[in-house]
MARDOVEX-978181 format. One record per residue (C-alpha): residue in one letter; x negated, y, z negated. Coordinates in steps of 0.2 Angstrom, whole numbers, padded with zeros to 4 digits, always signed. Layout:
! residues N
AXYZ;...
END
This chain:
! residues 457
M-0012-0058-0069;V-0008-0076-0062;F+0007-0080-0052;P+0018-0095-0057;D+0010-0106-0044;R-0007-0101-0051;R-0012-0089-0037;I-0022-0074-0043;Q-0014-0057-0044;P-0025-0042-0039;A-0025-0036-0057;Y-0035-0051-0062;W-0050-0044-0053;E-0049-0028-0063;V-0048-0036-0079;K-0063-0047-0075;R-0073-0031-0071;V-0068-0022-0086;Y-0071-0037-0098;Q-0088-0041-0091;Y-0102-0042-0104;V-0116-0035-0094;D-0117-0017-0088;F-0128-0007-0077;E-0135+0010-0076;L-0144+0017-0060;L-0159+0027-0067;D-0166+0032-0051;A-0159+0029-0034;A-0174+0033-0024;S-0185+0020-0033;G-0172+0007-0036;S-0175+0009-0055;L-0160+0000-0065;L-0156-0002-0083;V-0147-0019-0087;K-0137-0019-0103;N-0134-0036-0111;N-0119-0035-0122;Y-0118-0054-0125;N-0120-0058-0144;F-0129-0074-0142;I-0134-0076-0123;D-0150-0070-0115;L-0150-0067-0096;S-0164-0079-0092;E-0152-0091-0084;F-0145-0078-0072;E-0151-0069-0057;L-0146-0052-0050;R-0141-0051-0032;W-0141-0034-0023;E-0136-0027-0007;V-0137-0010+0002;L-0122-0006+0013;A-0122+0008+0027;D-0104+0013+0031;G-0098-0003+0023;R-0110-0015+0032;R-0125-0024+0024;I-0142-0018+0029;Q-0153-0024+0015;Q-0152-0038+0002;G-0162-0046-0012;V-0163-0055-0028;V-0171-0051-0045;G-0174-0068-0054;D-0184-0064-0069;L-0171-0057-0081;D-0179-0060-0098;I-0166-0048-0108;A-0161-0054-0125;A-0143-0054-0132;E-0138-0036-0137;N-0153-0029-0129;E-0157-0019-0112;G-0170-0020-0100;R-0176-0011-0084;V-0178-0019-0067;T-0183-0012-0050;L-0174-0017-0034;Q-0186-0018-0020;Y-0175-0010-0006;D-0182+0002+0007;N-0175+0019+0003;R-0183+0029+0017;A-0167+0031+0026;L-0155+0034+0011;P-0157+0053+0008;W-0155+0058+0026;L-0139+0064+0034;G-0129+0050+0042;P-0120+0034+0035;E-0113+0032+0018;Y-0124+0021+0007;H-0118+0010-0007;L-0128-0002-0018;N-0118-0018-0024;L-0124-0028-0039;A-0119-0045-0044;L-0125-0055-0059;V-0124-0073-0054;A-0129-0090-0062;P-0137-0101-0049;E-0132-0117-0059;A-0115-0122-0066;R-0112-0117-0084;G-0099-0126-0093;L-0082-0125-0084;L-0089-0112-0072;P-0097-0117-0056;D-0113-0113-0049;D-0114-0095-0040;H-0100-0089-0052;V-0101-0070-0053;Y-0102-0065-0071;A-0104-0046-0069;S-0104-0034-0054;T-0104-0015-0050;Q-0106-0003-0036;F-0116+0013-0035;D-0115+0027-0022;L-0132+0031-0015;T-0127+0044-0002;T-0133+0062-0004;K-0123+0069+0011;P-0114+0058+0024;G-0113+0065+0041;S-0097+0070+0050;Y-0088+0058+0062;K-0091+0061+0080;A-0077+0066+0092;A-0078+0064+0110;R-0072+0079+0121;G-0062+0079+0138;S-0051+0090+0149;E-0039+0102+0142;P-0023+0096+0135;V-0007+0101+0144;V+0009+0105+0134;T+0026+0105+0142;S+0044+0106+0136;A+0053+0089+0136;G+0071+0089+0132;N+0073+0097+0115;G+0055+0095+0110;F+0037+0096+0117;E+0025+0084+0126;V+0007+0086+0125;R-0003+0076+0138;G-0022+0073+0136;H-0034+0060+0142;D-0025+0043+0142;Y-0011+0048+0130;V+0006+0057+0129;A+0012+0063+0113;R+0029+0070+0109;V+0035+0081+0095;D+0055+0081+0093;G+0062+0098+0093;E+0076+0094+0081;T+0065+0086+0067;G+0047+0092+0071;F+0041+0074+0069;L+0029+0066+0080;S+0041+0054+0088;S+0031+0046+0102;L+0013+0042+0106;V+0011+0033+0122;Y-0007+0027+0126;R-0011+0020+0144;G+0008+0018+0147;Q+0011+0009+0130;E+0022+0016+0117;L+0014+0014+0100;L+0028+0021+0089;L+0044+0013+0083;A+0049+0027+0071;P+0043+0045+0069;M+0030+0050+0057;K+0038+0060+0042;P+0034+0065+0024;N+0036+0052+0010;L+0036+0057-0008;W+0043+0040-0016;R+0037+0023-0020;A+0046+0007-0023;P+0047+0007-0042;I+0035-0005-0051;D+0040-0014-0067;N+0031+0000-0077;D+0041+0013-0068;F+0057+0004-0073;G+0050+0004-0090;N+0050+0023-0091;Y+0065+0026-0080;M+0056+0034-0066;Q+0071+0029-0054;D+0080+0042-0065;W+0069+0056-0069;A+0060+0056-0053;A+0075+0052-0042;V+0074+0069-0034;W+0059+0064-0024;E+0068+0049-0017;Q+0082+0061-0012;A+0069+0074-0005;S+0061+0060+0006;R+0078+0058+0014;N+0084+0076+0015;I+0071+0084+0026;E+0077+0100+0035;L+0066+0108+0048;A+0064+0126+0045;S+0053+0131+0060;L+0043+0124+0074;D+0030+0134+0083;V+0019+0129+0098;D+0002+0138+0101;D-0007+0133+0117;Q-0025+0138+0114;G-0032+0130+0130;D-0044+0118+0123;Q-0031+0112+0110;V-0013+0114+0107;L-0006+0118+0089;V+0011+0112+0084;T+0017+0118+0067;A+0032+0112+0058;Q+0039+0119+0042;Y+0051+0109+0031;S+0063+0112+0017;L+0065+0096+0006;R+0081+0096-0004;D+0090+0085-0017;D+0107+0077-0013;E+0116+0093-0020;G+0107+0103-0006;E+0095+0112-0018;E+0078+0115-0011;V+0065+0106-0022;A+0049+0108-0011;T+0042+0113+0005;W+0031+0104+0017;Q+0021+0110+0032;T+0013+0099+0045;E+0001+0106+0058;F-0003+0095+0073;A-0019+0100+0083;F-0020+0090+0100;D-0037+0090+0107;P-0041+0084+0125;Y-0047+0067+0122;G-0034+0059+0111;Y-0038+0065+0094;I-0023+0072+0085;H-0028+0082+0070;V-0014+0081+0056;S-0014+0094+0042;N-0001+0094+0028;E+0003+0106+0014;F+0015+0101+0000;L+0023+0113-0012;R+0035+0109-0026;D+0046+0119-0038;D+0038+0123-0054;D+0052+0115-0064;S+0053+0099-0053;P+0046+0082-0060;V+0029+0075-0056;V+0030+0068-0038;P+0026+0049-0037;R+0018+0050-0020;V+0011+0063-0007;G+0010+0055+0010;M+0018+0051+0027;N+0026+0036+0034;I+0026+0029+0052;E+0032+0014+0060;L+0022+0006+0073;Q+0024-0009+0086;R+0024-0026+0078;S+0009-0031+0089;L-0003-0019+0080;D-0007-0033+0068;N-0026-0032+0066;V-0031-0021+0051;Q-0048-0014+0048;W-0053-0001+0036;F-0068+0007+0027;G-0063+0010+0009;R-0059+0001-0007;G-0054-0017-0005;P-0052-0031-0001;F-0038-0033-0013;E-0024-0021-0019;N-0030-0006-0029;Y-0023+0010-0036;W-0029+0027-0043;D-0030+0019-0061;R-0034+0001-0056;K-0049+0002-0043;L-0065-0001-0053;A-0067-0019-0046;A-0063-0014-0029;N-0079-0010-0020;V-0080+0003-0006;G-0084-0008+0010;R-0078-0012+0027;Y-0064-0025+0028;A-0054-0034+0041;N-0038-0044+0040;K-0020-0045+0046;V-0005-0034+0041;A+0003-0049+0032;D-0012-0051+0021;H-0008-0034+0013;Y+0008-0040+0005;V+0007-0045-0013;P+0022-0056-0017;Y+0027-0050-0034;M+0041-0060-0042;R+0052-0045-0042;P+0049-0035-0026;Q+0041-0018-0029;E+0027-0007-0023;N+0012-0017-0018;G-0004-0019-0007;Y-0011-0001-0009;K-0029+0004-0004;T-0037+0019-0010;D-0053+0030-0006;T-0051+0026+0012;R-0063+0034+0025;W-0054+0026+0040;L-0042+0013+0045;S-0037+0005+0062;L-0023-0006+0068;D-0024-0015+0085;D-0016-0029+0095;G-0033-0036+0100;A-0031-0033+0118;D-0024-0017+0125;A-0020-0004+0111;G-0025+0002+0094;L-0023+0016+0083;L-0037+0024+0072;V-0034+0035+0057;L-0049+0045+0052;A-0048+0054+0034;H-0052+0072+0033;D-0058+0068+0016;L-0051+0052+0007;I-0034+0045+0010;S-0025+0030+0003;F-0014+0018+0014;S-0002+0003+0014;V+0003-0007+0028;H+0017-0020+0029;H+0029-0029+0040;N+0043-0022+0029;R+0050-0005+0025;M+0049+0002+0008;S+0067+0000+0005;D+0065-0019+0006;F+0055-0018-0010;V+0068-0007-0019;P+0083-0015-0029;P+0098-0004-0027;V+0106-0010-0043;K+0100-0014-0061;V+0088-0028-0060;A+0089-0035-0078;I+0106-0041-0082;T+0112-0041-0101;S+0128-0044-0110;E+0133-0026-0108;D+0134-0028-0089;G+0149-0040-0090;P+0152-0058-0084;G+0153-0054-0065;A+0136-0044-0064;R+0127-0059-0056;D+0140-0059-0042;N+0138-0041-0037;E+0134-0041-0018;E+0123-0026-0020;R+0110-0036-0030;V+0097-0038-0016;N+0078-0036-0016;V+0078-0043-0034;H+0068-0059-0030;V+0053-0063-0020;N+0063-0073-0008;D+0073-0058-0004;V+0059-0050+0006;V+0060-0055+0024;P+0047-0048+0036;R+0053-0036+0050;D+0047-0034+0068;I+0038-0018+0063;V+0022-0012+0056;S+0026+0001+0042;L+0011+0012+0039;N+0009+0024+0024;I-0005+0037+0027;D-0006+0046+0010;L-0016+0058-0001;G-0011+0045-0014;Q+0002+0040-0026;M+0002+0040-0045;G-0007+0026-0055;V+0002+0010-0060;G+0001+0015-0079;G+0003+0000-0090;D-0002+0007-0108;D+0015-0002-0112;S+0030-0007-0101;W+0044+0001-0111;G+0043+0019-0110;K+0025+0026-0108;R+0022+0035-0092;T+0007+0035-0081;L-0007+0046-0089;S-0008+0064-0082;K-0025+0061-0075;Y-0018+0048-0063;S-0002+0059-0059;F+0001+0073-0046;T+0004+0086-0060;D-0001+0101-0049;T+0013+0110-0039;S+0004+0110-0022;Y-0007+0098-0013;S-0015+0098+0005;Y-0023+0084+0015;G-0026+0079+0032;F-0031+0065+0044;I-0035+0062+0063;L-0025+0050+0074;R-0034+0042+0089;P-0026+0029+0100;Y-0039+0017+0108;T-0042+0001+0117;P-0049-0013+0106;E-0063-0018+0118;P-0080-0024+0110;G-0089-0010+0102;R-0076+0003+0105;L-0070+0005+0087;D-0088+0007+0081;S-0091+0021+0094;L-0076+0030+0087;V-0081+0029+0069;G-0099+0032+0071;R-0107+0047+0062;E-0118+0061+0069;
END
């Protein structure tokens, strides 16, 4: 949970959340009635105060403090939060309630304002849909061996040989460095190596490399252009193990609707990830998102990561584990954006919920190509193997790219043990078919522009 230099690892926050001695139950969202359960054996809550805040689409709109917590050890009590609930039931933003049990004064080794317990509740009854501006009809033309779609302020290109979105030019500036394509693999984590995922799931690393375009269709419907690409995903022996379909719907005002369908063979292993990867210009360094954060979180390790609106840099998402591996993931994301702070940005709006990661490295930079742990069985020259790369934290060198994964998700990190136990089924992609989608929207990061694009109606 702590790095050798005493910096905190993301798992620290999850352990702190799970181990907390005070729990909360929201009895009635409309009235703010709350049950506080004190599981301390000998400590009452009179020295603590309960701080609360209400968020609308990740931004705080109300806050308050409950100071009279006379709840004895191993007892529970009711409190009422004095928030204005008149707007909460209506169609519009998502509302969340954050709670934090805080000691205003220092207690022993712990400083004043230390958070002893926290949680988050969803107050939303039905969020509104995201607004989408409209414009003139898009124009589709043949371009080399592919297709170009021109809309207001943007030109998108679909490659005719791969079916991938290979170019996205916004106001004369190319945003892409590498095409957007399916990705079914992750850089193995320590627990993955413990259960030999690199062996039993290797077919999905192969399938992510062996993507064969089966068909590419274009349908110009006037007010939108539909481009449908169907793929055969194969192992290194050439056997089909899955199919993938991507449909692009280009609308007039720069919104590119992406819908994906994945179908694997019944006898194939569980897939580690269902998603897409795209490489963007290095200048798109500013990250904002509305989802879980601010620290790394995964399907089975996200209780401590509250839903909120966060902002940082691409480099901030890298978690320097001593052995390079999968890192920096964010789940339950409603939208995310990357921009250069001046001229161009790219917004990703989820159809439902997506997960994402963003780095200045490719996934391959976090994957050791040879065995990590050396034993006597490997022989005296094992350490001199020139293929032993990506095995230490100092092997990871940032590239001049932004590698963005836009996923339905990836399986959990597991950790019931580290010597063979696989990730629990409820945190794994055990079904044979999955579908998910999102919207791409290039934009200019001028003041207020992003807020207008992610507003609800």
